[in-house]
N, C-alpha and C positions, 0 to 999 in steps of 0.2 A: 263771753263766748269761750267755750273750751277748745283745747287743742284738737280734740277728737272731731269737733264740728268742722274744723278747717280741712282735715284730710278725708272726711267722709264724703262719698259721692253726693252731689246735690239732690239726686232723685231719692236718696235715702236719708235726707236731712230731717231732724226732728221738727223743724219749723214748716208748717203747711204752706206758707206763702213762698218759701224758698223752693219747695218741691213743685208747687204749681207753676212758678215762674220758669223753672228749669224744663218742665214737661212742655210748656207752651213754646219754648225756644228750640228744643231738640228735634232732630229728624232721625236720630239713631233708633232703628226699628227694634234692636235687641233690648234697649233700655225701655222703649215704649211698651214692649211686650211684657217686661217684668212689672212695670208700673200698672198696666191694664189688668194684670192678673193678681197682683199682691198688695196694691196700695189700699190702706185702710179707709181713706176718705173718698167717697164715691164721686165727688166733683172732680177730683184729680184723675180718677179712672176714666171719666167721660172724656176729658181732654185728650188723654192718651188713646182711647178708642177711636176718636175722630181722626187721629193722625196715623193710626195703625193700618198696615197694608196686608198683613198676614191673614189670609182668608180662613185658615184652619183655626187659628187663635180667635178670630172674630166669631166663628161658629160656636166655639166652646163658651165664649163670653155670652153670646146671644142666648144660649140654652141654659147656662148654669149660674150666671152672676146673681147674687142675692138682691141687687138693686134693679128695679124695673127701668129706670132712666138709662142706666148703663147698658142694659140688655137692648133697649130700643135703639140706642146709639149704634150698637153693634149690628143689629138687624138692618139698619139703614145703609150699612156698608157692604152687606153680604151680596154675593153674586151667584151663589149656588142655589138653583131652583129647587132641588130636592130638600135641602135644609130649610129653605124658606117655606116650602109647602108643609114640612113637618111642624115647624114652629106655628104656622097658621092654623093647623088642625089641632095640635096637642098642647100648646102652652097654657098654663094655668091662668095667666093674666090677659084680660081682654085687650088692653092697650097694646101689648106685645103681639097678640094675634092679628089685630087690625093693622099694625105697622108692617108686619110680614105680608099681609094680603096686599096692602098698598104698594109695597116694594116689588112684589111679583107683578102687579099690574103695570107699574112704571117700566120695569125691565121689558115686559112684553110690548108696551107702547114704543119703546125705543127700538126694539128689533123690527117691529112693523114699519116704523117711520124710516128706518135705514133701508129696509127692503124697497119701499116706495119713494125714496128720495125726499121725504119730508123732514125739514129741520125742526127739531124741538129745542126750544130755549125757555128760560124762565124770565119773567118780567123782573127788571132790576129793582122795581119799587115794591110790588106786592107778592112776588114769587109765583104768580099764576103761570101755568104752562102756556106757551105760545106755540102753535103748530103752524109753521110757515110753509106754504106750498112750494113745490120744487121749481116751477118755471121762473117765478119772480123773486122768491125768497124775500118777500116784503114784510115790513113791520114798521115801527115808529122809531125815529132817532131824533136827537136834539139838533135843531137847525144850526145852532152856534158851534157846538163842539163835536157833534157826531156820536154822542153817547147813546147806546142802544143795547138791547131792545126794550121797549116799553109796551105794555098791553093797552088795548083800546079803552078799558074801563078806567085805568089810571090817567089816560089822556083826557077822558071826559070829566074826570074829577078836577082837572087843572093841576095835576102834579108837576112839580118843578124838576128839572134835571138834577140828579144827585151828584153830578160832577161839577157843573159850572153855575147852577142856580137859575138858569134861564128857563122860561116856561113855554117856548114855542117848539112843538114837535112836528115833524113832517113824515109822510110815508116814504120809506126807503125802498128802492127798487133794486 
């Protein structure tokens, strides 16, 4: 190991494993922005994009990054309807267009749910969306530890609690 590697910032280290480890641990938005924009390895850029909060930078990445997976990761974090609509209509890659369309749909669903008092959560086992009605806010939870929410299809499959391993779920009210 050279002396230069000791004083060089970890996000700029020549070893990919060191850079990845640093990006996974850091919350510094300035460094994450640099990594998301300039990192040569796309896997590390994806990790940085997932942690990035700067919507302007996410828009630029979603529209201009050379790697489709990195662009999809940025689209999944976008909140700007106009940008998402433009990506949905004009992106060259079908996967990116579909992701933008799904993101727009999900944002609209959340706005509608908020308007009507419906709680939307994801099943902790299969990630299926659960729309819980306002009066009861019911769903399934583990009878032993209270872990929730779980969707009905995972209950029918006999899924076990991801927290304690128990397999009895009850309707929560």
